[in-house]
N, C-alpha and C positions, 0 to 999 in steps of 0.2 A: 424493267419494261415489260417482262411476260406479266407479274403481277400486279400491272397495272390494266389490264387485257382483261375483257369481258368475257366470263367462264362460256364454253360450251353447253355445261350445262344449267349455266343460271336463268332463272326463268322468270320472265318481266310480271309487272299488274297485269289480270286478265282485262281484254281490251275484247269488245266485241265484235268491232269492225276488224280487227286483228284473227279475230277467230273466226268469224265468218271468210277473210278473205282468205285464207290459207287454204279453211275446208273447199273453198269453192276450187282452189288451186290445185287440191286433192283431186275431186272429183273431175274437173277438166283436161289434167292431166292426165289421169288415167283412161280419159276417153282418147285422149289424142292416142296414147299408145297402144291401144285397144282397134283404133282405127287404122294410124296411117304406120304404126311398127312391129305390125305383124308378118309373120311371111307362114307360106305354107311348109307343111303340109295339114299341119296342128297349128296352126293360127296362133301364136304366142307369142307374146309383146318379146322381143328382142330385148330390151330394157326397160323397168318397169321404175317411172319417176315419182309414183304413188309413196313407195317408201322411204325414199329420201324425205318430202315433205312431211310426213307422217310423223317421223323423226323432229323433225322442226318444232311441228307442232306440240309434243311432248318437251321439247327445250322451253320450249316459248311458254306456254301455257301448265305445265307438270299435268296432273292427275287430274286434271279439268277435259285433258285431250283426248281422255278412254273414247269421251261420247261423242266428241269432233271428229274422230280419225274410225270411230265404228259406225258414224252416219254418212259420210266421204265412203266410206269401202263398201256400206250396203246399197248404196245408189251404183257404184258401177257395177257389182257384180249382179245385183237385181236386174239391172237392164241391158246385160251384158248379150244376151240370150233375144233379147230385142233387138240389138243395135247389131248382131252379128246374122240372126235367124228370121231377124221381123216378126215376131207371134210377142201377144200383150203376155206379160210374167204373168205365172199364174202362183197358185200359193205356194207350191211346190219350188217352183223357181226362186220363189221369197224368202224358203226355211233354206234352202240350197246359198243363196245369197247371203243370207245374217251368218248361216256358218262359215261362210269362207269370209267375209267382212271380222269373225272375230280372229280368225287365223292372223289377217293380219293386223288387228288390236293386239294382238299378243308379240308377233315382230315388231311393231314400234315402240313396244311397253318395253321390250327384252332389251333392245338397243339403247335405251336410255337411261334404263338402269345402268347397263352396263359404261355408261360413259360419266353418269356419277360415281361408281366404286373406283374406277380409274382416275379422276378426279381428285377423290378423296387421296388413295393412293399414290399421291403424286407421280404415276405411270403416265398421267399425261398433262399435256399442258400446252392448249393452245395452237398446235400442229405449228413449233417454231423447232423442231427437232423430227429427223425422220424417224430415230425409233418412234416417236409419236404417230406419225402417219401411219407407221406400223402396227403397233396395239390399236390403234382405232381399224384399220382396215382387219384384221383378224378377230378382234374381239366384237369391234362393234357393225361391221359390213358382213362379215364371213358366218359367223356362227349362230347370231338372229336371222341369216337369209335359209341356210342350212334347217334349221329347226323349223322356219316357215315352210319351205319347202317340203318338208317330209308330212307338215300338216297339210299341205294343200294337193299331194299327191294321194294321202289316206285318202280327202272329201273326193277327190275323180274318180278313185274307187270303187270308194262306198255311191258316187252318183249314176258309176257305169254300172254298178249289179256285180263288176269281178274283180279278179286280182290281176293288175297288169305284170307281164310275162318279167323275169328280171333288167335284159336290156330296155325296155321299155321307161321301168320305171327308175332305171339309173338315170337314162335320156331325161326325162321329163325332171326330175328332182337336178337335173344338174342344171337345164333350162330355168326354173325357178332359184336356185341358188345364186346366181352367177347375173339372172336379170337385176333381183332386186339389190344384189353387192352392187351391180353398175350403179343404182337409182340410188344407194346408199351414199358408197362412193362420189358421187357425183353432185349431188342437190345439198346433202346435210351440212357440207363445207364452205358452200357456197351462202348460209346464212352467219357461218362465224366469220370468213373473212369481209361480210358485208359488214359486220358490226368491227370488225380493225381493220379495217383495208390500209388503214394509216402507220399501221405496223411496219410495212415494209416500205423503203423509199419509193416515189410515184414519179421519179425524174426519165424515165421512158414509157410514159403514160401513151404519148402518141405513137411509139413505134411496137409497145406493145399491141396494141387496135391496128395499125396495119398489118402487122402479122399473123394476125386473129382472120381478119379481111381477106389476105392472101392465100391463107390455109383455106378458107370458106371458098375461093374465086379456085384451087386448083382441085378440090373436092366434086365440085360442080363440074368443071371442063372435064374429069375423069369419068364424070357419068356421061357425056355425050362424044367424046374422043378416044381419048387416052386411060381404058381402063388402071393399068401401074401408074400410072400418076401420083396415086392416092398416094403411095410410097414417099414421093417427094416432101410430104409432110415431116415423115418424123425428122429432120434436121432442121427445119422451120420449127419443129417445138421444143428441141434443143436450147434455139436460140431465145423464143419466147421464155422457158427457163432461167434463162442466164438473165435476159431484160428485163422481165417482167415481175411482179408479184401474183402470191397468191392468190390475189382476186381476179386476176386476167388469165392465170393461166385455167382455174376452174372455167370463168367463160367459154374460153377455147377448146377446152374438155367436151362441153357441154356442145359447143358448135359443132364438134369432129361428131358426137354419138350420133347425135338429130339429124346433121345429114348422111355419114354413111348409114344410121338404120333405114331412114327413109329411101337410101337408094336400094338397099337392098330387098326392103318392103317391095319395090316395085321394081325387081330384075334391073338396076342399074349399077353400074360400076362395076370393079375388080370381082364383091365376093359374088356378085348376083349371076358373073358371066361362067367365071370359074369355079365354083362352087358345086355341091351336088344338091342334093334336098337336105341334107345337113347343114345346110348353110349358116341355118339359125347356131347352131354351138359353135363354129371357127367366128363365127362376128362377133360374138358377144365377147370369146375370147380374146379375141384382139381386144374390142373395145374398153375392156376389161386392163388388160396389158397396157393401154396406152394411156389412158387415166393415171392409173397408178405410178409409171415410169413418168408421165407427167409431173404430178404432183410433189413427183420423189426427188424428182431434178430440182422445183422450182424451191423447196424447203431447203435442199443441198445448196446451191448455189446462196439464199439466200444466210445460211447460216457460215459458207467462205465470205461473201459480203464482211457480213456483222463481224466475223474474228479479224477479217483484212483492217476494216475500219480500228477496230481495238488496238490494234498490232501497231496501225500508223498514226494512231493516237499516242499510246506508248511511249513508241519510237521521239516523236515530237517531242513530250513531256519528257522524255530523258536525255535530251540534246538541250531542251530548254533548261535543265535543272542544271546538269553538269556544266553550263554556260555561268551560270548566272550560281552556282556550287560555291565557288572560291570566293566567293565576294560576299556572297553571305556571312557563310562561319568567318571570313574578315570581320566583316562589322559586328557577328555576335559577339567574337573573344574581346572586341575590342572598346564594346557595351556595355557587357555582362558588369554587374556589382559581382558574381561570384568569382573565383579568379581560377581559371586552366591554365595549367600546367603538366609540362612531357619530364620525366626524369629518365635518364637512361641508365640502365645498371649495372651496362660492360663499362661507361666511364664514370661514374662514381659522383654525375650533377646533372641539371636540369638544361634540357635543351630549348627548351620556349613553357615559359611565364605570360599570362595575360597581360596587357596594359592597367587591367585592374588592381595588379599591387600593389597601386601608390597608396589605393585608398585601405588595402587593408592593411598594408605593415610600412608606407611611408616611402618605400624603394620604389626606385623609376622600374620596370623590365629590364633595360640592361644592367644597373645596377643589382640587383636581385640574379640576374644569369651569375653571376660571381660567384656566387654565396656555395658554400656546402652546405649538406644538411646539419651539421652541426654548430654553423653560422647561422643558423634561422628557428633551428628548434632547441628547446632546451633539455640540458641532460634527460636528463628521463624520456621525453620526447622521442629522444634523437634513440633511444635504447629498445622502446616499445616499438619505433618505427622500423630496426632492423629485424626484431624478432619477427615482424607480421610479415615482413618482405618473404622472410626464410619459407614461414608458412604458406605464402601466397606463390611462392616462387613452385615448391615439391608439386602445389594444387594444378598451376596451372599446365608445368610439364606434365603431370599424370592425364589431365585431358584437356588440353589444346583446344579442342572446339569449342568448349563450355565457356560461355563466359560468365565469371564470378563479379559480385561488385564487391570491394569492403568499407565498412564504415567506420569511423573512430574519430576521437576526441584529440587533439593534441595544443602545447601552449608554445606561441612561438613569440620571437621578438619583434618588438616594434622600433620604428630607426627611433624613437625618442629616447629609447632608453625600458621602455615597460613592456608588460608579458601579456598577449592577449590569449584567448585561448578559442582556437579553431575548430571547424566540424571537415572533415574532409572523406569524398568518396571515393574510391581507388578501381580499376580495375589494368591487368595486366593484357598488353598486346606484342607481338613481335612484329619491328619494324621491315621497311624492303630489304635492308640486310640481314634479316633474321636475326637481331639483337631483341633482347627482351626491354620492354622499356613499361614505365609507370605512368599510366595518361590517369589526372587526378582533377578534383574539383573542389576548392577551398572556400567557406566563407567565416565569417567574424559569429562569434557565439557570445561573446562575452557578456553581454548585454543578458543572455538567456542564462551564463552561468551565473551572473550576480542573483538575477530572479529567481532561480533552483537553491541558491545559498539563503535566499531569502526566504524562500518556501521552507527549508528544510528548518530554518531557526523557527520559523511562524510555528509549525507541528512539533518541535521541541518543545516549545514555549504553551503550546495547547496543550500538548503530553504531561507538564509539569499544571500547569490549572487542572485537568482532570483530576491529577494526582493531590493537587492543593484540598479541591473540593472536597474529595473522595476522606480525606485526613479531617477538614473541619466538620463533616456529619462525623466521624469517628469516636472526634472530644466529643462533639455536645451528647453524642449518645451513649458512652460510657465513663469517658475518665470525667467527662463533666457531672454525671449523674452522680456515679460513686461517692462524691465527697456531701454532696448535699445528702444522698439514705444517710450517711455516716452522723452528719450535723443534728436529720430528721430526730434518727434514732436515737440517740445519745437525747437529745432533747428531750424526748418523751421520759427516758430512764430519769434523767435529771428532775424531771418535773412531782416525779412517783418518791425519788427519794428524797427530797424537801420536806416532800409531805409528810413523809415517815424521821425527818430531820435526825437523815446518815449521813453527815456531815462530810464522812473520810469517801463514802460511795460521790455525796457530789463533786467534791474535791477532781477524786477520778476523771468522771464525767463533764468537767469542767475541762480539764485539759485534754484531752481528747476531743470535743466538742471545740477546743483551740487550734490542735494542733490540725483536725479537720479543716478549718478555716484558713488557716495560714496555706496550708496546699492547697485550697480551693483558690485564695486569693495570687499565689505564686501561677497556680492553671489561668490564672484568667490573664496575670500579667502578662507571661509569655502568647497565651493565645490573641491579645489585644495587638503587642507587642509583632505577632507572625502575621494577622491580618492588614497591618498597618504596610507593613515590608511590601504585601501583596499586590494594592491598592497605589501604593507610590507614596503615601501619607509622610511619610517619616523624611524629616529634612535630613540633608545629608550638612552639616555643621563644620568643615574642619578650624581646628582651635589649636591653641599650643596647651598641652596637659601635662602637669605633673605628674611622673608616671609612679612616681613612689607615692605621692596622695590618692593615686587612682587605685593602687592596689592595698593600700592598708584599708580603703573604705571597702573595696570587697572581701578580703580575711574577713573585718568585723562583723561583716554581716553573718558570716558561718561560725565563729569562735564558738560558739555554747555550744551549736550543732555537733562539730568538729568533741567537743569536749566532752560531749552525749556519749559517742563512742568510741572513745580514747583513743583519736585521732589526732596526729604529731602534723601540726602543719609548717612548714619551713620555706623562707622567702628568700633571693638571690636576685636583687633588681639591683642596678645604680641609685646611689644614694639621691645626685642631685640630675637622676633622669627627665629628660622632657621629647615628646613626642609630641609633632602636628597628626592630630587625627580627631576625630567625632566623638567626646567625651562618654557619650550617656552611648553611644555603640562598642566603644573600646569595653566599657565598664559590664554594659550586658554580655558581651565576649568572655570575657575574667569570668563573670558571677558562673554563667553556664556548665562553662567548663569545671571550678575549683566546686560548685553542685555537684556533677557527675562523678568528678573525683570522689568525697564524702561520699555517696550515694553507693560508690556502687566497690568501698572500700574496707574491709572487712574491719570489727574492733580491734584498737591497738598497733594498727596500719598508721603509712605516714602517707603527705602529700605534699609536694614541693612544689612553688610557681617561681622560674625562672624568665628574665628578661635580659636579653643582650642587643647592643647597638652592632650592627658590621657597617663596612663601608655606605653601603644603599639603601638598609634596612634594620626593621627591628626583629628581632627572632625570639617569640615564649614560645615557653613551655609549660604543663602542668602534666607531672609525673604524678602517677600512684603507684600501689605495690595490691590493687586489688585484684579482680577477679580475672580482669584483663577479658579478649576475646578470636573469638577464629578470625583467620583472614579474610573470610568469604561474609562474614559480619562488618567487619570496618571497611570492607568496599561499599558499602550501603548505608551506612548512617548517616549520612550525609546528605541521603534522595529522598526525597518527599513521596511518602509511598510506599519506599520500599524495604522498610525497617519501621517494623513496632517496637517501642520502648520497654525494655526488659527490665525484673524489679528488681533493686538495690539487694544488699546482703541484710540488709532488719526488711525486706517487704516493701518498702520507698517505691512508690508508683513515681510514673512520671508521664508526659504527653510524645515523647520523641521532637516536641518541637524548636530546643533551646538549641540540639547539633543545628540544627536546620537553619535554625536564626545567625547562630552563629558561621556558619557559610556565607549566608548572605551579605551578613557586616562585615566580614570580612574581606570581601569581593567588593565592595562596594567603594571602599579603601585600594582597592589596584592590588591587595594581596590574594593569599594561597592559605588553604586549613589542611592536613593532613592527622591521620594516626597513625600511631607504633604499638602495638600491642599482640600479647603471647595468652593463653590458656592459663590460669594461676601464675602469669608474672607480673601483672598489671598492665598499664598505659599509659603510652604519654601522648597527648595531644599536644601539637604545633601549627604556629601559625606566623605568618610573616607579612608587615606592613611597611613597604618601601616608605623612606624618607621623601619626603614635599620639601 
């Protein structure tokens, strides 16, 4: 509520009528105080209302109020002599009037600046707390008034041409300080209360006005008949403070101060009858105390009413909440899609499961409550739950006041026999019997798990495609350029040798060119096959294949190459074996494995191809006694991008694509491929193809 109120230091847009009206009020209130509120022997006013109006001018108009306050105070001080002593102002009195006006301007300016500072530091907020009223009284009313009083007394001494004795100096300083402080405390809050008069309830408006009227009548009666009757207004002030609001309390204080000051100035009432010549001092102190106590009490009662209303609202809200909470929780638990459950650690079973378990697992709440953990979760999930419970129990017992939530994922049985993934959020509590319970919420995340698996497979496929791209560019940049460089080089050499009729050199160059062309052909063939597998353009056609014919065809392709290296080729296959497979892919697998065996076998070595029919699969092996390989390398040779082809025993080059093709073609048949190798002991490449 407070932040919506108008700040007391907030200025409005400049308005000539507003400025002239406040300045006129400043001048008239000053003349009123001089003419009707001054008491002998010094004829100084009991309270100085213009001090409060001067602060209002600054609050309303900001710095532009400097001129208006100066004009108003100058008019008052210049014509003070004329009003009091009935002579025309002279140049001297005019200069003194201007000097006193400057002091009044300084007072209003300082008070305004302090108001702005208190607001900025959040120490002063709209008279809604007594701490704010105290800050306003001390820093905005007393301090600027005291500073002004010292300036006014100094000017009075300069005007008199002598120094006042200390008692006289103190007396005048006190008059000025208290009189100006009353003016500030009495008038300036009226501006704020007018702007924000709806802050406090206004139910007792007629009662407040009636109390103010009674107070005024009592004061007037005390003037004529019973002076002591004035003190009867004190309990009435308490009633006004309780049932009124800040606006009416300020109006009441204003009425009291004006009436008592008028009575004292004209020797009416308690202060005029019972006090001596120093009645001014006692009167102003009484008025100051009266105003402060009234405002203080009003704000205190306002705070009490505000807190009382808030407390009543809180009680009503709590009662209503308690009345409907059980029904709300019941409706929530029965209709929410997530499953809410409670597990008793002492009993080792569920004590509550919400009806939404039917959507999650297909069981009703009554059926699910009969299940143990072992009946509802998979064995691996049960094991993990027990591990989590042990950790959570220790943490809870160590810090029972700290609420810790645990998040996990488990697999749970569905009524139809399937297994679903669930996500749980749990925490431990103690029930009314001081027993540990687990309160949890479960939800089905099977679709999310499927999406995660698809995402992982997609990421893996993307990684493979990136590796494929890198391998492709590597082949283009290096492996494919190398044989072309050989062809170009030997063709140039062949051209020169033919010009010289060097037939022996021509024959050698032709052989090198032939070998390079064969290597390029093999490379392009592998590259074409590999690219077709990546784009899915190779058709998978199962047919009945004569295994003997297929293997012999492959061996015949490498017969001459093996003889050149002195490598013995052995076969161990059934004579009439038949296999259901893609003939082209099976031939490619065997061709690459045999080519690798020849490449990495030293001259004089051997290789052996075997094929054996098991119960439900065909087992193939290509064995050699070549260079072999480290176990780390054997784990990489079927991974695209993870392995680079090594040169053969006679510096034969390869692309590293052959084994990649073998793996893809074997897996296309639903089989698997592996290698068993040791450095210097040769290698055994094997693969299995299921019998269709």
